[in-house]
C-alpha positions as CSV (number, residue, x, y, z in Angstrom):
1,M,0.1,0.1,-0.4
2,K,1.3,3.5,-0.5
3,I,0.8,6.4,2.2
4,A,-1.4,9.2,1.7
5,T,-2.5,12.1,3.7
6,T,-5.3,14.9,3.8
7,T,-4.5,18.1,3.0
8,Y,-6.5,19.4,5.9
9,D,-3.6,18.2,7.7
10,F,-2.3,22.0,7.4
11,G,-6.0,23.0,6.7
12,F,-5.6,25.7,10.3
13,Y,-2.0,26.6,9.1
14,C,-1.9,27.4,5.9
15,N,-4.4,29.5,3.9
16,N,-4.5,27.8,0.5
17,D,-3.7,24.4,-0.7
18,L,-0.2,25.2,-2.7
19,D,1.0,25.6,0.5
20,R,-0.5,22.6,2.4
21,I,0.6,20.6,-0.5
22,R,4.2,22.0,0.0
23,E,3.8,20.9,3.8
24,L,2.8,17.5,2.9
25,H,6.0,17.1,0.6
26,R,8.4,18.4,3.2
27,A,6.8,15.8,5.6
28,G,7.6,12.7,3.1
29,F,4.4,12.3,1.8
30,R,4.0,12.1,-1.9
31,Y,0.1,10.7,-2.4
32,I,-2.8,13.6,-1.7
33,D,-5.9,13.3,0.1
34,L,-7.8,16.4,-1.5
35,N,-9.9,17.9,1.4
36,M,-12.6,20.4,-0.8
37,E,-14.2,22.1,2.5
38,F,-15.3,25.0,0.3
39,K,-17.0,28.1,0.9
40,P,-19.0,30.4,-1.0
41,D,-16.3,32.8,-1.5
42,S,-13.4,29.8,-2.3
43,P,-11.6,30.2,-5.8
44,Y,-12.8,26.9,-6.2
45,M,-16.5,27.6,-6.8
46,S,-15.5,31.4,-8.7
47,D,-15.8,31.4,-13.0
48,D,-11.9,30.9,-12.8
49,W,-11.6,27.7,-11.0
50,R,-10.1,25.5,-13.1
51,D,-7.2,28.3,-13.3
52,E,-7.0,27.6,-9.5
53,V,-7.0,23.6,-10.0
54,K,-4.6,24.0,-13.0
55,K,-2.2,25.9,-9.9
56,V,-2.5,22.7,-7.9
57,K,-1.9,20.0,-10.4
58,D,1.0,21.7,-11.6
59,L,2.2,22.3,-8.4
60,A,2.1,18.5,-7.5
61,K,3.6,17.5,-10.6
62,E,6.9,19.6,-9.7
63,L,6.9,18.3,-6.7
64,G,6.4,14.4,-7.9
65,M,3.3,14.0,-5.8
66,T,0.1,12.4,-7.0
67,F,-3.5,13.2,-6.0
68,V,-5.2,9.8,-5.2
69,Q,-8.6,10.4,-3.8
70,A,-10.7,13.3,-2.0
71,H,-13.2,14.4,0.1
72,S,-16.3,17.0,-0.7
73,L,-17.6,19.3,1.6
74,G,-18.5,18.1,4.9
75,G,-22.4,18.9,5.3
76,N,-25.7,17.5,6.1
77,P,-27.9,16.8,2.5
78,L,-31.0,15.9,4.4
79,S,-30.7,19.4,6.4
80,E,-33.8,21.5,6.7
81,D,-31.6,24.5,5.6
82,A,-32.5,24.8,2.0
83,G,-29.5,27.5,1.7
84,H,-27.1,24.5,3.6
85,V,-28.6,21.9,1.1
86,N,-28.4,24.1,-2.2
87,F,-25.0,25.3,-1.7
88,L,-23.8,21.5,-0.2
89,I,-24.8,20.1,-3.8
90,D,-23.2,23.0,-5.7
91,A,-20.1,22.3,-3.6
92,T,-20.4,18.4,-4.5
93,L,-20.7,18.7,-8.0
94,R,-17.8,21.1,-8.3
95,S,-15.7,18.9,-6.3
96,I,-16.2,16.1,-8.5
97,E,-15.4,18.1,-11.8
98,I,-12.0,19.1,-9.8
99,C,-11.4,15.1,-9.2
100,R,-12.0,14.7,-12.8
101,E,-9.3,17.6,-13.7
102,L,-6.7,16.0,-10.8
103,G,-7.1,12.6,-12.1
104,I,-8.9,11.4,-8.8
105,K,-11.0,8.4,-9.2
106,N,-12.7,8.2,-5.5
107,T,-14.1,11.3,-3.4
108,V,-16.2,10.9,-0.6
109,V,-19.1,12.0,-0.2
110,H,-21.1,11.9,3.4
111,S,-24.7,11.2,3.7
112,G,-27.6,12.9,5.4
113,T,-29.5,12.3,7.9
114,R,-31.9,13.8,10.9
115,R,-32.7,13.5,14.4
116,G,-35.2,10.4,15.0
117,M,-34.9,9.1,11.5
118,E,-34.9,5.1,11.2
119,K,-33.1,3.3,8.7
120,D,-35.9,2.7,5.9
121,E,-36.2,6.6,5.7
122,F,-32.0,7.0,5.7
123,F,-32.0,4.7,3.2
124,E,-34.6,6.3,0.5
125,L,-33.7,9.8,1.3
126,N,-30.3,9.2,1.0
127,R,-30.6,7.5,-2.2
128,L,-32.5,10.5,-3.8
129,F,-29.5,12.5,-2.7
130,Y,-26.9,10.7,-4.3
131,K,-28.8,10.1,-7.4
132,K,-28.7,13.8,-8.0
133,L,-24.5,12.9,-7.9
134,V,-25.1,10.1,-10.9
135,P,-25.0,12.7,-13.6
136,S,-22.0,14.2,-12.9
137,M,-20.2,11.0,-11.6
138,E,-20.8,9.3,-15.0
139,E,-19.5,12.6,-17.1
140,N,-16.5,12.8,-15.0
141,G,-15.7,9.3,-14.1
142,V,-15.3,9.9,-11.0
143,N,-16.9,7.1,-8.1
144,V,-18.5,8.6,-4.7
145,L,-17.6,7.0,-1.5
146,I,-20.3,6.8,1.4
147,E,-18.2,6.6,4.8
148,N,-19.3,5.1,8.0
149,S,-19.7,7.7,11.2
150,T,-20.7,6.5,14.9
151,K,-23.0,7.0,17.5
152,F,-21.0,9.8,19.1
153,N,-21.3,12.2,16.0
154,M,-24.9,11.0,15.1
155,P,-26.8,10.4,18.5
156,E,-30.8,9.7,18.3
157,R,-30.9,8.7,14.8
158,Y,-29.7,5.8,12.3
159,F,-26.6,6.0,10.1
160,V,-24.7,3.4,8.1
161,N,-22.2,2.9,10.9
162,T,-21.1,-1.0,10.1
163,G,-19.7,-2.4,7.3
164,K,-22.7,-4.6,6.8
165,D,-25.3,-1.7,6.8
166,M,-22.8,0.5,4.4
167,R,-22.8,-2.7,1.8
168,E,-26.6,-3.0,2.0
169,F,-26.9,0.8,1.1
170,I,-24.5,0.7,-1.9
171,E,-26.5,-2.4,-3.0
172,Y,-30.0,-1.0,-2.4
173,F,-28.5,2.3,-4.5
174,A,-27.2,-0.2,-7.3
175,H,-24.8,1.8,-9.3
176,P,-21.4,0.7,-10.2
177,M,-19.8,4.0,-9.0
178,L,-21.2,4.3,-5.5
179,H,-18.7,2.6,-3.1
180,A,-17.3,2.7,0.5
181,C,-14.4,4.6,2.5
182,W,-13.9,3.0,6.1
183,D,-12.8,5.6,8.8
184,T,-11.0,3.2,11.6
185,G,-11.6,6.5,13.9
186,H,-15.4,5.9,13.7
187,G,-15.2,2.2,13.6
188,N,-13.1,2.1,17.1
189,C,-15.9,4.4,18.8
190,E,-18.5,1.3,17.6
191,G,-16.3,-1.5,19.1
192,D,-14.1,-4.4,16.7
193,Q,-13.4,-3.4,13.2
194,Y,-12.6,-6.7,11.3
195,D,-16.2,-8.0,10.7
196,E,-17.0,-4.7,9.6
197,I,-14.2,-4.5,7.2
198,V,-14.8,-8.1,6.1
199,A,-18.4,-7.2,5.4
200,L,-17.9,-4.7,3.0
201,G,-14.9,-6.6,0.9
202,D,-14.6,-5.6,-2.4
203,E,-16.8,-2.5,-1.8
204,L,-14.1,-1.0,0.0
205,Y,-12.4,1.4,-2.1
206,A,-10.4,3.9,0.5
207,I,-9.7,4.3,4.2
208,H,-9.1,7.0,6.3
209,Y,-6.9,6.1,9.2
210,N,-7.0,7.7,12.5
211,D,-6.8,6.6,16.2
212,N,-8.8,7.8,19.7
213,R,-9.6,6.7,22.8
214,G,-12.7,4.8,21.5
215,K,-15.3,7.2,23.2
216,A,-14.8,10.1,20.7
217,D,-14.1,11.1,17.2
218,E,-10.7,12.4,17.8
219,H,-8.8,12.3,14.5
220,M,-5.5,11.5,16.5
221,M,-2.5,9.9,14.9
222,P,-2.1,6.3,15.4
223,Y,-0.5,5.1,19.0
224,L,-2.1,8.2,20.6
225,G,-5.4,6.3,21.3
226,T,-6.9,2.6,21.4
227,L,-7.1,1.7,17.9
228,N,-5.9,-2.0,17.4
229,H,-3.8,-1.9,14.2
230,D,-3.2,-5.6,13.8
231,E,-7.0,-6.1,13.4
232,I,-7.2,-3.2,10.9
233,M,-4.4,-4.5,9.1
234,N,-5.6,-8.1,8.9
235,A,-8.7,-7.3,7.4
236,L,-7.4,-5.0,5.0
237,I,-5.0,-8.1,3.6
238,D,-7.5,-10.6,3.8
239,I,-10.0,-8.6,1.6
240,G,-7.2,-7.9,-0.5
241,Y,-7.7,-3.9,-0.3
242,K,-6.1,-2.2,-3.2
243,G,-6.5,1.4,-2.3
244,Y,-4.3,3.7,-0.3
245,F,-3.4,3.7,2.9
246,T,-4.7,7.4,3.7
247,L,-4.6,8.9,6.9
248,E,-6.7,11.6,8.5
249,C,-5.1,12.5,11.6
250,C,-5.8,16.1,11.2
251,S,-6.8,16.9,14.9
252,S,-4.0,15.3,16.8
253,L,-3.1,18.7,17.9
254,L,-6.2,20.3,19.2
255,K,-7.2,23.9,18.3
256,K,-8.4,26.6,20.6
257,K,-11.8,25.8,18.9
258,G,-11.3,22.4,17.8
259,W,-12.6,19.1,17.1
260,P,-14.5,17.1,19.3
261,K,-13.8,19.4,22.2
262,S,-12.4,23.2,22.4
263,R,-9.6,24.1,24.9
264,R,-10.6,25.6,28.1
265,A,-10.3,29.5,28.3
266,F,-8.2,31.4,30.3
267,E,-9.6,35.3,29.8
268,R,-6.2,37.0,31.0
269,D,-4.3,35.4,28.6
270,D,-4.5,33.0,25.3
271,R,-0.8,33.3,23.7
272,L,-0.7,29.8,24.4
273,A,-4.0,28.3,23.0
274,E,-3.5,27.6,19.5
275,P,-0.6,24.8,18.5
276,Q,2.1,26.2,15.9
277,L,3.1,25.1,12.3
278,F,6.4,24.0,14.0
279,M,4.5,21.6,16.0
280,Q,2.5,20.2,12.9
281,R,5.6,19.9,10.9
282,K,6.9,17.9,13.6
283,L,3.7,15.7,13.7
284,E,3.4,15.1,10.3
285,E,7.2,13.8,9.8
286,T,6.3,11.2,12.8
287,M,2.9,10.3,11.3
288,Y,4.6,9.3,7.9
289,E,7.4,7.4,9.5
290,I,4.6,5.7,11.9
291,A,2.8,5.0,8.8
292,E,5.5,3.1,7.2
293,Y,6.2,0.9,10.3
294,I,2.8,-0.1,10.3
295,L,3.1,-1.4,6.7
296,K,6.3,-2.5,6.7
297,S,5.3,-4.6,9.5
298,Y,3.0,-6.4,7.3
299,D,5.3,-6.6,4.4
300,C,2.9,-4.2,2.3
301,F,4.6,-1.0,1.8
302,E,5.1,0.5,-1.3
303,E,6.9,3.5,-2.6
């Protein structure tokens, strides 16, 4: 497997994707998961969006890096806020177009939910949502991947938190360009993961590899939490997983206003409230080395 990570690792520290890509390269990464958390004023949402995409494409080529997967704007397509939903769909469609420009074949698009929602309603309303993306998926040759979550993130509602349910939804949608991404941190909050990954089998096209202490979705780097790395690696090998070993550990250093918790405030002074770029740089290098150790331990590391 080849090691990738998300540009969101430097989302807090850098103002644009060009600088984020340079930081990933500095840390040793050569494969990029492009995080597309667009805002309405993002250059990617402007009429000149192709010019912006060309800049990151040219930089990656110059550095010998490759875009291998992506993540569309996070949001809730089943929200009752029509403005939120409309922008989310527009941004998701644009992200699929960007994937085509960068040669990315797989992008993660979160499903929607509502408090009190049951399984049947979840399946049908999300079928209608993903159906809106199909023309763009087909035109641009980009697969959309659903992702598991956890009850910590989705209380008092149904969500596809198990491999079995994810596969069931994929078969319910019945389109050859909808598949799955498994998030190990979300899975760690739910419990054992081997059977869940095996249940996904050949529908597993990507992973988000991150750790936590089993009680919150903390997105920490491996070995800071309770994730059983042997369990995950055995499952990936047993299903013949062919995707990238993609890290999503972007909250290892907690921000002042962070996820899943914020730093406790001290009104008189806050000069130490935020982590700094030099800290993230050191962490990023260590993350790459740990990922390399994990893969080499199972004889499946690829340059």
